[in-house]
N, C-alpha and C positions, 0 to 999 in steps of 0.2 A: 504494500500500500504506500502511495506517495505521501510525503510529509506535507501537511497543510502550511501554507504561507499567507501572510497578510502584507500587502504592499505598504510602504511608508506613506504613500499618498492616501491610501484608505484610512490609515490611522489618523492622519491630519484632518481629513474631511469628515469622517464618520465616528471618530473616537476609538478608543482601545477596546478590542474584542479579543480575548485570549482564545487559543485553540481549544481549550477545554470548555469554552462557552460560546461556541459558534452558533450563529442564529439559525433557527429553523426556517424553512421556506414552505409556504402553502400557496398553491396556485389554484384558484377557483375560477372555472370558466363554464357558466351555463350556456345552453344551446338555443339559438334562434330567437334571442331577445336582444334589444338594444335600448337606446336612450328612453324612448317613450314608455318602457316597461317599468320605470322607476320614478317614484314621486320626486326624487331629487331633480329630475328634469321635467317631469310631467305631472303636475298636481292632480290632474284628473285621471291618471292611470292607476294601475294596481298600487296598493298601499304597501310600501317597502321601507318601513322606518329603520330597520337594522342596516340595510344597504345604504340608505340615505345618511345615517350617522357615520358609517364607515367612509363614505365619500367626503363628508365634512372634515373628517380627521385624517385624510389621506393626501398624499401628493397625487394630483389628478393629471394624467396625460391627456390633454384635451384634443390632440390631433393624432391619436393612436389608431393604427390600421391593421386589419387582419385580411384574410382572403374572403371571398364572397360566399363560400360554402364550407362545410364541416371538415372533411379530411384534409383539404389543402391547408387550412389554418393550423391544424394539428401537426402536420408534417413540418411546416415552417417553424412553428413554436419549438417543437422537439429538437430540431437540428440547427436552428439559426441560419437556415439556407432557404433560398427560394424554393417553394414547394414543388414547382414544375421540374426543377433540376433533380429533385429526389425521387422522381417517378410518380409523384402524386399530383394529379390534375383533375380528378373526378372523385365521386363517392361510390362508384360501382365499376364494372368492367375489369376488375383487378387493378384499375388505375388509382386505387386508393391505398395500395399496399406499399409501405415505406421500404425502399430498397434495402436489401439485407446488409449491405456494407455501410449504410449510414450510421453515424454516431449520434446518439440521442442525449438529451439533457439528463435523463436518468443514468445513462452510462457514466457521464461526467460526475454527477453528484455521488454516485456509488463509488467511483474510483477515488473520490476525495473523502471517503469515510462516512458519508451520509446513508442513513436508511432510506429506502425509496419505496413509495407506494402509489398505486393508481386506483382510482375509485370512480367507476361508472362507465364512461364512454371513451373507448380507445379509437376505433374506426380507422386504424392503419394496418389492419390485417388480422385475420382470425386463426390462421394456421402457422405452424412452424415454417419459416423462421421470422415471422412477422408479429407474433403475439407479444403483448407487453412484457411477459416474463422472459422473452428472448431479447428484449431491448433495454435491459437495465433495471426493470422494476422487480423488487424482491417480494412485495406483497401486492396481490392483484385481486381486486373485486370488480367484476365487470359484466356488462351485457355485450353480446357480439353483434357484428354488423354496425349499423349506425344508431342503434338504440332498441328499446323494447318494441317487439312486434315486427322487426325487420327479419328477412328470411333466415339469416344465420343464427338468430337469437333462439333461445329455448322456446319450444312451441307454445303458443297461447299467451306469452308474456304481455302484460299491460303494466302501466305504472301503478295500478292498484293491486295487482296479483302477479307475482313473478317468481320464477326459480332462477337463481343467480349463481354464476361461477365465482367462488371465493377460494383462491389458491387451489384451483383444479377440482374442488368439491362443489356439488350442487347444493345450494342452501335455499330453502323455501322462505320467502319473505313473510314476516309476521308483524303484527302490531306490537312494537317494542315499548318499553317503559322509557320513552324519550320526551315526554311532555308535549307530544303532538299526537292528536287523535288519529287513529287508523294506520294501516300499512300503506306506505307509498315509497316509490323507488328513491326519491331524493332523501327521505328520512333514513332509509336503509344504508345508503352509501355514505352519508355523513356519519352515521353510527360506526360503520366499519373504519372510516378514516380516523375518527376520534379514538377508537380502540387501538389502531396502529400508532397514533401519536402517543397515547398513554403508555403503551408498551415501551416505546423508545425513550420517553421521559424517564421511566423507571431505570432504564439502562444508562441514562445520562448520555444518550447518543443523539446527535442532531439528525433531523429528518427532512426529507423533501416529500411533501404530500401533494399529489396532482389530482384535483377533483374536477374533472370536466363532466358536468352533468349532462345527461341526454334530455333532460327537461330544460326548456319547454318546447322541444321539437314535437311536431304533430305525429300521430294523433293525440289529442288532449283528453285527459281523463280527470274527473273531478276528485280532488283529494278529500278525504273525510273531514279534514279540518277547515275546509273552505268556508268563507262567509256566505251567509244565505243570500241568494239572488245573483251572485256573480257567475260569470261564465267559467268554463274549465280552464281556459288559458290564464285568466286572472287568478283563479284559485291556485294554479300551478306556480305562477310567479310569486305569489304571496307565501306559498309553502317554501320556496327557495329562500325567501327572505327570512322566514322563521328559522330555517336551518343555519343561515348565516349568523343569526342572533345566537343560536345555540353554540355554534363554533366559537364565536368571539367570547362568549361567557366561559366556555371550556378553557380557552387560553388564559383568561384572567384567573379562573379558579386554580389552574395548575401553575400559575405564577410565571408563565412564559410569554404573555402577550407583548411585553415591552421588547423582548428579543426574538420576536418572530416576524419575518418578512411575509406579510399577507397581501397577496395580489388578487384583485377581483376584476375580471373582464368578461367579454362574451365572444363567441366564436365567429360571428358574422353579423352584418347589419340586418336589422329587422325592426319593425315598429319604431321608426325613427322620423325625425323632422326633416331629414335630408332627402335628396333626390335618390330614388331607387330604394331597394331593400335587399333581402337575401337574393344572392345570385346576380346582383347588379355590379357593373364596373364603375358606376358613379359612387360618390362618397357614402350614399345610403347603404351600399352593400359592403363597404370595407371599414368605415370609421365607426368605432365603438367606444363605449366608456372604458376607462382603465384606471383603477385606483391602487395605490401602493402605500402601505402603512408599515413602518418599522421605527417605533419611537427611539430605541437605543441607537439607531443609525441616523437620527435626526431627520427621518422621513415621516412627516405627519406626527400624529398624536393629538392630545387634547389641545384645541385652539391653534393647531399648527397646520391645518389643511391649506393647500395652495395649488395653483394651476401651473403646469409646465406646458408651454404652447408649441414648442418645435415638433416637427414631423417625426414620429416614432412608429415602430411596427413590430409585428410578432417576431420577425427574424432577429430583433435586437435583444430579446430577453436573455437568451443563452449567453452571448458575450457580456451582457451587463451583469448577470449573476457571477460569471467568471471573474470579472473585474472587481466588483464590489466585495465578493467573498474570497478573492484570491485563489480561486479554484484552478488547479492544473487541468490542462487539456489532456486527452489521451495521448500516449506517446506515439510519435511517428504518424501523425494525421496526414493522409495522402493529400496532395495538392488538389486532386479532383473532388475532395470533400471539404474544401475551404469554406469557412464560415463567411456568409455574405452580410450578416447583420453587423451592427456596430454598437459598442457599449455607449449608453447614454448616462453613465454614472455622473459625469461632471455637469450634466444638465439638472441633476437632482438637488444640487446644493444651492445656496443663495448667492453665489458669486458668479455673475454673468461674465466676468473677465476671463475665466478659465474655460469657457465653452469651446470645445475643439473645432478648429476650422474644417478638419476632414469630415466631421459629422455634419456641420452646417452645409457643406458643399455636395453632399451625396444626394442621389435620386433613388427612388424605390419604384420598381415595376411590380404591379400586382394584376393578375388577369383572372378571368372566369372562363377557363377552358371547357370543361365538361364535355369532352369529346373522346372517342376511342383513341385517336391519334392526335398529336399536337398540331395546331393550325396557327400559322402566322397571322398576326393582327386580330386574333380572336378575343374580343371583349377586353381591351387593354386599358390600363390606367397607369401613367407614369407621373409620379408625384415628386415635387421638389419645393423647398423653401428658398427664398431669396433674402439674404441678410444685408443690412447696411449697419456696420458696427454691431451693436448688441440688439438691434431691432429687426424683426421680420417685416419685410415690405411687401412680399408676395407669397402666396401659397398656390403654386401652379398645379394644374391637373391637365395633362394631355391624354385624351381618351379617344378610343376608336372601337366601333362595334365589330367590324369584320373587314376582310380584305376588300370588299366592294364598297365600303363606306368611307366617308371623309373623316379626317381628323377633326377633333374639337378641342378647344382650349378654354379653360376656366381659371380664374383667380378666386379661390374660395375664401381668401381673406376678405375680399370685397363682395363676393357673390357666393355665399355659403350654399345656396340651393342649386347652384350650377344652372342658372337660367340664361346667362348672358355669354354666349359663345363668341370669343374674340379672336378666333383663328385667323380671320382675314385682316386683322389690324397689323399694319406693317411695322408698328413699334415692337412687335413681339417675335419678329422673324428669328432673332438669335436664340431666344429661349426655346422656340419650337424646334429648331434644328438640334439644339443641345439635347432636348428630351427624346427626340427621335433617335439620336445616336445612343442614348442610354438604353432605349428599348432594343436596338440592334445588338448591343453588348449582351443584354439579358438573353436575347434570342439565341445567340451563339452558345451560351451556357446550356440552354434547354435542349437544343438540337444535338449536342454532343452525344447524349445517351438516350435520345428519345425513341430509338428503334429497339431498345432493350425491353424485355418483358420481366416483370417481377414473377418469380416462380415459386409455387407451393412445393415444398420438398416432401416426397414420399419415401418411407423407409427409414426415417430417423428415429432412434430409440426414444427421444423425448416426446414423440407423438406417434405411438404405436398404431393408432387408427386415425387416419386423416379423413375428415368429412369435406368433400368438395361440394360447394354450394352453388346453386343457380345464380345467386347474387353476384358471383364472380365470373359468369359467362362474359366473354368478350363479344360485343355487338349484339347482345340480347338483354332486354330489360325485364328481369324478374327479381325484384329487390325486396319485397315484403311478403308477409304471410298471407295477406289478402290476395296477392297474385297466385300464390300456391293454392289457397282455398278455392279460388275460381277455376283453377286448372289452366291458367294462361299458357298458351303455346309458345315454345321457343327453344332454341338450342344454340349454344355458342361454345367455342373452345375455351379451355382453361390451360394456361401455361404451367407446366410442372417441371420438377427436376427429380429424376429417379436416383436416389442416393446410392443404392446398392443394386447391382444386377441380381435377378432372381425371379421367384414366382410370387405374384401379387394377386390378392383377392379383391374384387370390386363388387360391391353390393349396391345395385342401382335401385333407388327407392322413390316412391311417390310421396311418402310421408316420413318424417324423421323418426329415429328409433325411440325417442322418449314417449311416443304414443303408439307403439307397435301393438300394444294390447287392445287398442281401440280400432284398429284399421287392418286392411289388407291392400294389395295393389289396386283393387277395384271397388273398395268401399271407402267411406269417409267418416271422420269423427263427427259427433253431433254438436260440438261447441261452435261458438262464433269467435272470430279472431279479427285482429287489426281494426281497432275502433269499434269492436263488438257489432259490426254490421256485415261481416263477410261469413256466410255459412258455407262450410266446405262441401264440395260436390264430388261425386264419384266420377271416375274416368273408365273408359273401356280399353284397358291395356292388354294387348295380346302378345307383344314381343318387345324385345329391347335390343339395342345395338351399342357397341362400344368401339371406338377407333382411337388408336394411339400412334402418333407418327412424329417424325422430326425431319424437316425439309422434304425431300422427295422420297424418303424412306418410310414406308408404312410398317410398323411393328405388328400391329394387329388390327383387323377390321372384322368383327365377329357379331353375328346376330343370333339370338336365342329366343325360343318361345317362352312365354311367361306362364307361371302357375297363378291363376287369378286369386287363389286363396293364400298365396304367400305374401310376405311383406315386401319382397324385392326380387330382383333377378340377379343371380350370382354368376360371376365370370371368374374363373381361375386362369390366369394368363402366365405362362411359363416363359422363362428366358427373356424377360424384359431387360434391355441393356441399361447400364448406368448412363446418366447424363440428361441433358435437357430434352424435353418432348412437349407435345400438345395432346390433350385428351378431349374427346367430344362424345356425348352420349345422346341417345334418342329412345323414346317410347313410341310404339305404333299400335294402332287399333286393328280390329279384325279385317278391315278393308285395306290394310297396309299403309294407311295414312298416318302422319305424325299425330300423336295424341299427347297433349300437355307437354311435359318436360320431365327429365330426370332432375328433380329439384334437389335431391340428396344422394350423393354417391360416396359410400364409405370404402376407403381404400386401406389395405394393410399388407405388409410384407409377410408372406407365409414361409418362404424358405430362401435363404441366400444361395447364390451360385458359389461354388468353390473358386 
């Protein structure tokens, strides 16, 4: 383990913190909410007194940006790198799996002696080598896919009733003694997070707790503790606020509130006063609240809240943590994994004279790709501040919808809602050209590895049985349990890597194993799923097909009749070679036509070749 260091500059700026009393770090990131979800910004919105109080006591990054959707933000946050460069530019199609060679924030905290825990929504890969436990997290409590009810998640999960993976064991959510009425996912995961914290407090070990909630992502469910008459979305946001209140009280009760860095932000724009929302390349899709409180580090505290107005982004948090806490990077970081973000530590103090010019002069490119393959000029936003001395005089946004659209230019310092496009003003030719050049630099980084596939590994001992999910089909959209229940038709390939040559078993299923006592290939369970309005339907499955290939070489292309009373169609395939490959599966009806999809395919190594 590498020895912890604290820079002299850190000591001067933030005060002495000895290695035996390193600050804990908690990063809370709810899903699909933004400014208007909090009464701090919107008095007529959900009632969020605990988050409002935190905002008042925090350093507030007022021009903080994330990506327009879930997985891209998580990839950028975890790596300090542009998410598209890490292989993550969508939330499905396998394009949400964080490349296996990427170095995560959890890797670095763990390397520096911190306990690391993840609680709730990961959304960067559900199989080895993409799972959170493969990426530096020692304690993992999570739902799979993008949240409750998505196709990879445990069947039938909702925010009111869920079976959850906690360190590889399935735990049924219950109403716990947590001062909040009813069982709800947000309660459950905050409880697990506080148990993790308490365990490490007793060990006198600093911790990094990452709490990215899948709430308030749709579909919305009414928490039992909701106020009478509110909608489920409002009830969900107010439940998040109650859990933030519980967390802050926990830190105070344990005596660690002063020396804990607590960050609260959200994962994409939504419910905001700005132009656009989730999925938008305008500021409404990317600019979100971000609060930082660390009293011992002179960051907020009672009557010490303040605004920090320079442009900051998700890619900046990892280098900022490393700078503020004196964390070592992993040894021999490859150049191709260079961190793109920059530390904003010196922006957090009260001395404007030390604000670094290299930070002031940088630009950030954020896009909303959401395609199978990367596309140039797809929903682009290039952002940059212009400074004169210690003052910001412009906040530029150069945006473009697609290759066939024109560029647009906005100064959100003067035009926050991006209503006045000044692209044709000759005064701004220089900044337009500069931001276009910044985009081209970004595009070169993205293109370098854009033809690579992230590959689920089969045959690794840490995942003896791998479930391949329709959620990960390339070029086919079957992403939630409602799609499965309806029997939506589709088939796409999944990129895999066969770790060991040998004999593999594949169990092609209509339904997941957790409900096999309720189903067969051609019958359906009686429950309703995904917002409680999708009643599962039976399909007429008569046969199944599996194909595995790489390039022009087809390893197997086999079709087999189905037993309608069985749960799946079993294929035992011998002599599959080690190495990269693609796999695709199909179900057919009695007429030989495609029927539904192989939503769940369980793969396991039966026997290794010598």
